[in-house]
DODO-55283 format. One record per atom (N, C-alpha, C): residue in one letter; x, y, z. Coordinates in steps of 0.05 Angstrom, whole numbers, padded with zeros to 5 digits, always signed. Example, Ala and Ser with C-alpha at 12.3 -4.5 7.8 and 13.67 -1.06 7.14 Angstrom:
2
A+00264-00114+00156 A+00246-00090+00156 A+00264-00066+00156 S+00257-00045+00142 S+00273-00021+00143 S+00258+00001+00157 
***
This chain:
305
M-02202-01160+01917 M-02186-01182+01930 M-02189-01179+01960 S-02196-01201+01973 S-02199-01201+02002 S-02173-01198+02016 A-02174-01191+02041 A-02150-01187+02057 A-02135-01213+02060 Q-02149-01235+02063 Q-02136-01262+02065 Q-02122-01269+02040 A-02135-01264+02016 A-02122-01271+01991 A-02098-01254+01986 A-02099-01228+01994 A-02076-01210+01991 A-02053-01219+02008 K-02060-01228+02033 K-02039-01238+02051 K-02025-01263+02039 R-02041-01281+02027 R-02030-01305+02015 R-02012-01298+01991 D-02021-01278+01976 D-02005-01270+01953 D-01979-01258+01962 W-01979-01242+01983 W-01955-01230+01993 W-01936-01251+02004 S-01947-01271+02018 S-01931-01293+02029 S-01918-01309+02006 A-01933-01314+01985 A-01921-01328+01962 A-01899-01312+01950 R-01902-01286+01947 R-01880-01270+01936 R-01855-01270+01953 V-01859-01270+01980 V-01836-01271+01998 V-01821-01297+01995 I-01837-01319+01993 I-01825-01345+01991 I-01809-01347+01965 I-01819-01336+01943 I-01805-01336+01917 I-01781-01318+01918 L-01784-01295+01931 L-01762-01275+01932 L-01739-01283+01950 A-01744-01299+01971 A-01724-01306+01990 A-01699-01319+01978 P-01702-01339+01961 P-01678-01351+01949 P-01662-01332+01931 Y-01677-01314+01917 Y-01663-01294+01900 Y-01647-01275+01917 L-01658-01267+01940 L-01643-01249+01958 L-01619-01263+01969 W-01622-01289+01976 W-01599-01305+01986 W-01577-01306+01966 L-01584-01312+01941 L-01564-01314+01919 L-01551-01287+01914 A-01567-01265+01916 A-01556-01239+01911 A-01536-01231+01933 A-01542-01239+01958 A-01525-01231+01981 A-01500-01248+01983 F-01503-01274+01978 F-01481-01292+01983 F-01468-01304+01958 F-01478-01297+01934 F-01465-01306+01910 F-01458-01282+01892 L-01479-01266+01885 L-01475-01245+01866 L-01457-01223+01877 A-01462-01214+01902 A-01446-01193+01914 A-01417-01201+01917 P-01410-01225+01928 P-01382-01233+01929 P-01369-01235+01902 F-01384-01245+01882 F-01373-01247+01855 F-01366-01220+01844 V-01383-01200+01849 V-01378-01173+01839 V-01352-01162+01852 I-01349-01168+01878 I-01324-01159+01891 I-01300-01173+01879 V-01302-01199+01875 V-01279-01214+01863 V-01273-01204+01835 L-01295-01198+01819 L-01291-01188+01792 L-01278-01161+01792 K-01285-01144+01811 K-01273-01117+01813 K-01243-01120+01820 I-01236-01138+01839 I-01208-01141+01846 I-01192-01153+01822 S-01205-01170+01806 S-01192-01182+01783 S-01185-01160+01762 L-01200-01138+01762 L-01195-01116+01743 L-01176-01095+01754 S-01165-01100+01778 S-01147-01081+01791 S-01118-01087+01784 Q-01100-01071+01796 Q-01072-01075+01792 Q-01059-01082+01819 T-01039-01099+01818 T-01024-01107+01843 T-01009-01083+01854 A-01009-01079+01880 A-00996-01056+01893 A-00986-01065+01920 L-00964-01052+01929 L-00953-01056+01956 L-00969-01038+01975 A-00992-01047+01982 A-01010-01031+01998 A-01028-01049+02014 Q-01046-01038+02028 Q-01066-01053+02043 Q-01093-01041+02038 P-01110-01055+02022 P-01107-01081+02009 P-01087-01080+01986 P-01076-01103+01978 P-01054-01103+01959 P-01063-01100+01930 Y-01079-01080+01924 Y-01088-01075+01897 Y-01098-01047+01894 L-01098-01037+01870 L-01108-01010+01864 L-01124-01012+01838 P-01146-00996+01834 P-01156-00976+01852 P-01174-00987+01874 V-01178-00971+01895 V-01197-00978+01917 V-01221-00960+01914 F-01244-00972+01914 F-01269-00957+01911 F-01275-00940+01935 D-01280-00915+01931 D-01285-00896+01953 D-01312-00882+01948 L-01332-00887+01965 L-01358-00875+01961 L-01358-00845+01966 T-01339-00836+01982 T-01339-00807+01989 T-01326-00790+01967 A-01315-00802+01947 A-01301-00787+01926 A-01320-00773+01906 G-01345-00781+01906 G-01364-00769+01888 G-01362-00780+01860 W-01376-00765+01841 W-01377-00774+01813 W-01349-00774+01800 S-01333-00754+01805 S-01307-00752+01793 S-01289-00775+01803 G-01292-00782+01829 G-01277-00805+01839 G-01286-00831+01826 L-01312-00833+01821 L-01322-00857+01808 L-01311-00860+01779 K-01309-00837+01765 K-01298-00838+01738 K-01268-00845+01738 D-01253-00834+01758 D-01225-00841+01760 D-01222-00871+01767 F-01239-00880+01784 F-01238-00909+01792 F-01243-00927+01768 A-01263-00920+01752 A-01269-00937+01728 A-01247-00935+01707 A-01234-00912+01705 A-01212-00909+01686 A-01187-00925+01693 Q-01184-00931+01719 Q-01160-00946+01727 Q-01164-00976+01726 L-01188-00985+01721 L-01193-01014+01718 L-01180-01025+01693 S-01170-01049+01695 S-01155-01061+01672 S-01159-01091+01671 A-01157-01102+01647 A-01160-01131+01643 A-01133-01145+01641 D-01112-01133+01652 D-01085-01144+01650 D-01083-01172+01663 S-01098-01176+01685 S-01096-01202+01698 S-01108-01224+01680 F-01129-01218+01666 F-01141-01238+01648 F-01123-01243+01624 Q-01109-01222+01614 Q-01090-01225+01593 Q-01067-01243+01601 L-01059-01240+01627 L-01037-01257+01637 L-01046-01286+01638 L-01071-01292+01645 L-01081-01319+01646 L-01080-01332+01618 S-01086-01316+01598 S-01087-01327+01571 S-01059-01330+01558 S-01040-01316+01569 S-01013-01316+01557 S-00993-01334+01572 D-00999-01340+01597 D-00980-01357+01613 D-00989-01386+01612 A-00971-01403+01603 A-00978-01432+01600 A-00983-01445+01627 L-00973-01434+01649 L-00977-01446+01675 L-01007-01447+01682 Y-01021-01425+01678 Y-01049-01424+01684 Y-01065-01442+01666 L-01059-01443+01640 L-01072-01461+01622 L-01068-01490+01630 F-01044-01497+01638 F-01038-01524+01646 F-01055-01531+01671 S-01057-01512+01690 S-01072-01517+01715 S-01101-01522+01709 Y-01113-01506+01691 Y-01141-01510+01684 Y-01145-01537+01670 L-01127-01543+01651 L-01130-01569+01636 L-01126-01592+01655 K-01107-01590+01674 K-01102-01612+01693 K-01126-01616+01711 S-01138-01594+01719 S-01162-01595+01737 S-01185-01608+01722 L-01189-01601+01696 L-01211-01613+01681 L-01205-01642+01676 Q-01180-01649+01671 Q-01173-01678+01667 Q-01179-01694+01692 V-01169-01685+01715 V-01174-01699+01740 V-01203-01701+01746 A-01218-01679+01742 A-01247-01679+01748 A-01262-01698+01729 G-01255-01698+01703 G-01268-01715+01684 G-01263-01744+01689 I-01238-01752+01693 I-01231-01780+01698 I-01243-01789+01724 S-01241-01773+01745 S-01252-01780+01771 S-01282-01784+01770 T-01296-01766+01756 T-01325-01769+01753 T-01333-01794+01739 A-01317-01801+01718 A-01323-01826+01704 A-01318-01850+01722 I-01297-01850+01738 I-01292-01872+01757 I-01314-01874+01778 L-01322-01850+01788 L-01343-01850+01808 L-01369-01861+01796 L-01375-01855+01771 L-01400-01866+01759 L-01398-01896+01756 V-01375-01906+01747 V-01372-01935+01744 V-01374-01949+01771 I-01364-01938+01792 I-01366-01950+01819 I-01392-01945+01832 G-01402-01920+01829 G-01426-01912+01844 G-01452-01923+01833 Y-01453-01927+01807 Y-01479-01937+01795 Y-01486-01964+01806 P-01468-01984+01805 P-01475-02011+01816 P-01483-02010+01846 I-01469-01992+01861 I-01475-01990+01890 I-01504-01979+01893 A-01510-01957+01879 A-01537-01945+01881 A-01558-01965+01871 Y-01552-01980+01850 Y-01571-01999+01839 Y-01577-02021+01859 G-01555-02031+01872 G-01559-02052+01892 G-01574-02041+01916 M-01569-02016+01924 M-01584-02005+01946 M-01614-02002+01940 A-01620-01993+01915 A-01648-01990+01907 A-01663-02016+01905 R-01648-02038+01898 R-01661-02064+01895 R-01661-02080+01921 A-01648-02070+01942 A-01648-02084+01967 A-01676-02082+01981 S-01680-02098+02001 S-01706-02097+02015 S-01709-02071+02030 R-01734-02063+02035 R-01739-02038+02049 R-01726-02036+02076 A-01724-02059+02089 A-01712-02059+02116 A-01682-02053+02115 W-01669-02061+02093 W-01640-02057+02091 W-01632-02029+02080 Q-01650-02017+02065 Q-01643-01992+02051 Q-01633-01970+02070 P-01647-01965+02093 P-01637-01944+02111 P-01609-01950+02121 L-01603-01975+02127 L-01576-01982+02137 L-01555-01978+02115 L-01562-01984+02090 L-01543-01980+02068 L-01538-01951+02063 V-01559-01934+02066 V-01555-01905+02063 V-01536-01895+02084 I-01540-01904+02109 I-01523-01896+02131 I-01494-01904+02126 A-01491-01928+02115 A-01464-01938+02109 A-01450-01920+02088 V-01465-01910+02069 V-01453-01892+02049 V-01446-01865+02061 V-01464-01855+02079 V-01460-01828+02091 V-01440-01829+02114 L-01435-01853+02125 L-01419-01855+02149 L-01392-01841+02148 P-01377-01842+02125 P-01351-01828+02125 P-01353-01798+02130 F-01376-01786+02125 F-01380-01757+02130 F-01380-01751+02160 W-01383-01771+02176 W-01383-01766+02205 W-01355-01761+02216 T-01335-01766+02200 T-01307-01761+02207 T-01297-01737+02192 S-01279-01722+02204 S-01269-01698+02191 S-01256-01705+02164 F-01261-01689+02144 F-01250-01693+02117 F-01220-01693+02118 L-01208-01674+02133 L-01179-01673+02134 L-01167-01697+02147 I-01180-01708+02168 I-01170-01732+02181 I-01170-01755+02162 R-01191-01757+02145 R-01193-01779+02126 R-01171-01778+02105 I-01164-01753+02096 I-01143-01750+02076 I-01116-01757+02089 Y-01111-01749+02114 Y-01086-01756+02128 Y-01085-01787+02132 A-01108-01800+02135 A-01108-01829+02138 A-01098-01842+02112 W-01107-01830+02089 W-01098-01841+02063 W-01068-01836+02059 I-01057-01815+02071 I-01027-01811+02070 I-01013-01835+02083 N-01023-01843+02106 N-01011-01865+02121 N-01015-01892+02105 I-01038-01894+02092 I-01043-01919+02077 I-01025-01921+02052 L-01021-01898+02038 L-01008-01899+02012 L-00978-01894+02014 Q-00967-01887+02037 Q-00939-01881+02039 Q-00922-01907+02034 H-00896-01903+02031 H-00878-01925+02022 H-00880-01949+02040 D-00881-01945+02066 D-00884-01968+02084 D-00912-01969+02096 G-00932-01960+02081 G-00959-01959+02091 G-00974-01985+02089 L-00999-01984+02096 L-01016-02008+02097 L-01020-02021+02070 L-01024-02005+02049 L-01029-02016+02023 L-01006-02032+02012 N-00982-02021+02014 N-00958-02037+02005 N-00954-02061+02022 D-00959-02059+02048 D-00956-02082+02066 D-00975-02105+02059 V-01000-02098+02053 V-01020-02119+02046 V-01013-02131+02019 L-01005-02114+01999 L-00999-02125+01973 L-00974-02143+01973 M-00954-02136+01990 M-00930-02153+01992 M-00936-02179+02007 R-00954-02178+02027 R-00961-02203+02041 R-00977-02222+02022 L-00992-02210+02004 L-01007-02226+01985 L-00990-02234+01961 H-00965-02225+01960 H-00946-02231+01938 H-00956-02219+01912 V-00970-02197+01913 V-00978-02183+01889 V-00955-02167+01878 I-00939-02155+01896 I-00915-02140+01889 I-00892-02151+01906 D-00867-02147+01895 D-00844-02156+01909 D-00830-02134+01925 T-00832-02109+01914 T-00821-02086+01928 T-00843-02065+01931 P-00841-02048+01951 P-00861-02027+01956 P-00865-02009+01932 A-00889-02005+01923 A-00895-01988+01901 A-00898-01959+01910 V-00895-01941+01891 V-00897-01912+01897 V-00926-01904+01892 W-00941-01899+01913 W-00969-01890+01910 W-00972-01861+01916 L-00959-01852+01938 L-00962-01825+01947 L-00948-01805+01928 S-00957-01780+01928 S-00946-01759+01911 S-00948-01767+01881 S-00971-01777+01873 S-00975-01784+01845 S-01004-01779+01838 D-01010-01780+01812 D-01037-01777+01802 D-01055-01799+01813 T-01044-01823+01816 T-01060-01846+01826 T-01070-01840+01854 A-01053-01828+01871 A-01062-01821+01898 A-01084-01801+01898 I-01082-01781+01879 I-01103-01761+01877 I-01130-01774+01869 Y-01129-01792+01850 Y-01154-01805+01841 Y-01166-01822+01863 I-01148-01836+01878 I-01158-01852+01901 I-01172-01834+01922 G-01159-01811+01929 G-01170-01793+01949 G-01196-01780+01939 V-01196-01772+01914 V-01220-01759+01903 V-01244-01778+01902 V-01239-01802+01891 V-01261-01822+01888 V-01271-01830+01916 Y-01254-01834+01935 Y-01262-01841+01962 Y-01279-01818+01974 S-01270-01793+01971 S-01283-01771+01984 S-01310-01763+01971 Y-01312-01767+01945 Y-01336-01757+01931 Y-01356-01780+01924 L-01350-01804+01931 L-01368-01826+01924 L-01397-01822+01934 P-01401-01813+01959 P-01429-01809+01967 P-01444-01789+01949 F-01430-01769+01938 F-01443-01749+01921 F-01453-01762+01895 M-01441-01784+01887 M-01450-01798+01863 M-01472-01818+01870 V-01468-01832+01892 V-01486-01854+01899 V-01514-01844+01907 L-01516-01823+01923 L-01541-01815+01934 L-01561-01804+01913 P-01552-01787+01894 P-01571-01779+01873 P-01581-01802+01856 L-01562-01820+01850 L-01570-01844+01834 L-01589-01861+01849 Y-01584-01865+01875 Y-01602-01881+01891 Y-01630-01869+01893 A-01631-01842+01896 A-01657-01828+01898 A-01673-01833+01873 V-01661-01832+01849 V-01675-01836+01824 V-01683-01866+01820 L-01665-01884+01825 L-01670-01912+01821 L-01690-01923+01841 E-01690-01912+01865 E-01709-01922+01886 E-01738-01914+01879 R-01741-01891+01866 R-01768-01881+01859 R-01779-01893+01833 M-01763-01909+01819 M-01771-01920+01793 M-01793-01940+01797 D-01813-01938+01779 D-01836-01956+01780 D-01828-01984+01770 E-01828-02003+01789 E-01820-02030+01782 E-01839-02045+01764 T-01864-02034+01762 T-01883-02047+01744 T-01875-02045+01715 L-01858-02025+01709 L-01848-02022+01682 L-01830-02046+01675 L-01814-02055+01694 L-01797-02078+01689 L-01813-02103+01687 E-01834-02105+01704 E-01852-02128+01703 E-01866-02129+01676 A-01875-02106+01666 A-01888-02106+01639 A-01869-02114+01617 A-01844-02105+01619 A-01824-02113+01599 A-01819-02143+01600 A-01818-02154+01625 A-01813-02183+01627 A-01837-02198+01616 D-01862-02189+01621 D-01886-02202+01610 D-01886-02202+01579 L-01874-02182+01567 L-01872-02180+01538 L-01849-02195+01527 G-01835-02210+01544 G-01813-02227+01535 G-01786-02213+01533 C-01783-02190+01546 C-01758-02175+01544 C-01738-02187+01564 P-01714-02195+01556 P-01694-02205+01575 P-01687-02183+01595 R-01675-02192+01618 R-01669-02173+01640 R-01648-02153+01631 W-01628-02161+01615 W-01607-02142+01607 W-01619-02122+01588 K-01638-02130+01571 K-01650-02112+01552 K-01670-02093+01566 S-01684-02103+01586 S-01702-02085+01601 S-01687-02064+01617 Y-01663-02073+01626 Y-01646-02053+01640 Y-01637-02032+01620 W-01628-02040+01596 W-01618-02022+01577 W-01639-02003+01566 L-01664-02013+01563 L-01686-01997+01551 L-01703-01983+01571 V-01703-01992+01596 V-01721-01980+01616 V-01706-01967+01639 T-01690-01983+01653 T-01676-01973+01677 T-01656-01951+01671 L-01639-01956+01652 L-01618-01937+01646 L-01629-01910+01637 P-01648-01909+01617 P-01659-01882+01610 P-01672-01867+01633 L-01686-01882+01650 L-01700-01869+01673 L-01680-01860+01694 S-01656-01871+01695 S-01636-01863+01715 S-01618-01841+01705 L-01621-01832+01680 L-01603-01811+01669 L-01604-01785+01685 P-01628-01776+01695 P-01627-01752+01712 P-01609-01755+01737 G-01609-01779+01749 G-01592-01783+01772 G-01562-01784+01763 V-01557-01795+01740 V-01529-01795+01729 V-01520-01766+01725 A-01536-01750+01713 A-01529-01722+01708 A-01525-01706+01734 A-01543-01710+01753 A-01541-01696+01779 A-01516-01705+01794 G-01511-01731+01795 G-01487-01741+01808 G-01461-01731+01795 A-01461-01731+01768 A-01438-01722+01754 A-01432-01692+01759 L-01453-01676+01760 L-01449-01647+01766 L-01440-01643+01795 L-01452-01658+01814 L-01445-01655+01842 L-01416-01663+01847 C-01405-01681+01830 C-01377-01689+01833 C-01358-01672+01817 F-01365-01668+01791 F-01346-01655+01773 F-01340-01626+01782 I-01361-01611+01789 I-01357-01582+01795 I-01338-01578+01819 P-01343-01590+01842 P-01324-01586+01865 P-01296-01598+01860 I-01295-01620+01845 I-01269-01633+01840 I-01251-01614+01824 V-01262-01599+01805 V-01246-01580+01789 V-01231-01561+01807 G-01244-01551+01827 G-01231-01531+01845 G-01219-01544+01870 E-01216-01570+01871 E-01205-01583+01894 E-01177-01574+01901 F-01171-01570+01926 F-01145-01560+01935 F-01132-01580+01955 V-01147-01589+01975 V-01135-01605+01996 V-01124-01631+01986 I-01140-01646+01971 I-01131-01673+01962 I-01106-01672+01945 P-01106-01655+01923 P-01081-01655+01907 P-01057-01643+01922 D-01062-01625+01941 D-01040-01614+01956 D-01027-01634+01975 L-01043-01651+01987 L-01033-01670+02007 L-01025-01697+01994 L-01039-01706+01974 L-01034-01732+01962 L-01019-01730+01936 G-01020-01707+01922 G-01007-01705+01896 G-00978-01696+01898 G-00964-01697+01876 G-00936-01689+01875 G-00933-01661+01864 S-00909-01652+01860 S-00903-01625+01851 S-00911-01622+01822 E-00913-01644+01806 E-00920-01642+01778 E-00950-01640+01775 T-00966-01646+01796 T-00995-01645+01794 T-01004-01618+01805 L-01007-01598+01788 L-01014-01571+01796 L-01042-01565+01786 M-01062-01567+01804 M-01089-01561+01796 M-01095-01532+01802 I-01118-01523+01792 I-01124-01494+01793 I-01128-01484+01821 G-01138-01502+01839 G-01141-01494+01867 G-01114-01488+01880 Q-01094-01503+01874 Q-01067-01498+01885 Q-01055-01472+01873 T-01060-01468+01847 T-01050-01443+01835 T-01063-01419+01847 L-01089-01421+01852 L-01104-01399+01864 L-01093-01393+01892 W-01089-01414+01908 W-01078-01410+01935 W-01051-01397+01934 T-01034-01406+01916 T-01006-01395+01914 T-01007-01365+01907 E-01024-01358+01887 E-01025-01330+01879 E-01036-01312+01901 F-01055-01323+01916 F-01068-01306+01937 F-01051-01304+01962 F-01040-01326+01972 F-01027-01325+01998 F-00996-01323+01995 S-00984-01336+01976 S-00955-01335+01974 S-00946-01311+01958 N-00957-01307+01935 N-00949-01284+01918 N-00963-01258+01925 R-00984-01260+01940 R-00999-01236+01948 R-01009-01220+01923 D-01015-01235+01902 D-01024-01223+01877 D-01055-01227+01876 W-01069-01210+01890 W-01098-01213+01892 W-01112-01210+01865 P-01104-01191+01848 P-01118-01188+01822 P-01116-01214+01805 V-01092-01226+01803 V-01089-01250+01787 V-01105-01273+01800 A-01104-01275+01827 A-01120-01296+01840 A-01149-01292+01836 S-01159-01268+01836 S-01187-01262+01831 S-01195-01268+01802 A-01176-01262+01784 A-01181-01269+01756 A-01183-01299+01752 I-01166-01314+01765 I-01168-01344+01764 I-01195-01353+01774 A-01204-01342+01797 A-01229-01350+01808 A-01253-01343+01790 A-01252-01319+01778 A-01274-01311+01760 A-01275-01328+01735 A-01251-01334+01723 A-01251-01351+01700 A-01260-01379+01706 L-01253-01389+01730 L-01261-01415+01738 L-01291-01417+01741 L-01303-01396+01753 L-01332-01395+01756 L-01346-01395+01729 V-01337-01380+01710 V-01348-01379+01683 V-01345-01407+01670 L-01322-01420+01674 L-01318-01446+01663 L-01337-01467+01674 L-01343-01465+01700 L-01361-01484+01713 L-01390-01478+01707 L-01397-01454+01698 L-01424-01448+01691 L-01433-01463+01666 V-01414-01470+01649 V-01421-01483+01624 V-01435-01509+01628 P-01424-01529+01644 P-01439-01554+01648 P-01466-01550+01662 I-01467-01530+01680 I-01492-01525+01694 I-01514-01515+01674 L-01506-01497+01657 L-01526-01487+01637 L-01534-01509+01617 L-01514-01526+01610 L-01521-01548+01592 L-01540-01568+01606 Y-01536-01573+01631 Y-01554-01590+01647 Y-01582-01579+01648 E-01584-01553+01653 E-01610-01540+01654 E-01624-01541+01627 R-01609-01537+01606 R-01621-01539+01579 R-01632-01567+01573 L-01616-01587+01581 L-01626-01614+01577 L-01650-01620+01594 Q-01651-01609+01619 Q-01674-01613+01636 Q-01699-01600+01624 Q-01696-01576+01613 Q-01719-01563+01600 Q-01729-01578+01576 R-01710-01589+01560 R-01718-01605+01537 R-01733-01630+01545 S-01723-01643+01566 S-01737-01667+01575 S-01765-01661+01586 L-01768-01638+01600 L-01794-01630+01610 L-01813-01623+01587 E-01802-01609+01567 E-01819-01603+01544 E-01827-01628+01528 G-01808-01647+01527 G-01815-01672+01513 G-01835-01688+01528 G-01834-01686+01556 G-01854-01701+01572 G-01882-01690+01569 R-01884-01664+01562 R-01911-01652+01558 R-01923-01661+01532 
***
């Protein structure tokens, strides 16, 4: 092997290894730390858990450390209805919000993809434009819009849609409004990327064969857009499950999602082991749709071959 070929081979290995090192440093290592804390016991100390790993203790210290680890925090999660309710509520909000985002985002992405080339960059900018403003400022703006004497009630009363101000804030409805508004670009952009790359000659061929437009959409456009649907659904569903700011500011006391429970255990109760157990269980829960998506992608690639 020549020196130039060996250099190229080494460069290729570095390029392949770089993302694995990144994941190991910023995902695997923090997860191991969180998992270790989740197997610890709450203590009035600094840090507020025991045991603490000490490299200077030697082999005997390592055995003592391993012997003190316990799964009590995970047992508490499975036995306390509060945590189960928080997980189920988070999955409910994420599932319904993702469905609403798909219903709203698909027509927007379809219209963007079918617009003229001159208009498409402007439409993409219009979708991304809310990101230019702070996320927290946008959520506080929705508080002003949805409050009892806010803009929404004022407009609806002027239009004679309602006679008295409706209760929007501190409800599930406010959470869904805030989530759908905040995550809409995450649904629209993957769908637009797939629909924009679609070969339009397929639709022309379907039309030449006498296929109506609605049927060509159902048989051609929709199946080809499914990768974008899956990508957009994952990009929305996964972060919505762990959402904290939107339900905390727009939701009521009855809407307790897992992000709020995690924050309470960590900062208010100072129970780091239980908070870490919540985070570890949430990560495992979110890995399920990711693995299912990868399995479907592999099957589609194998079917394409």
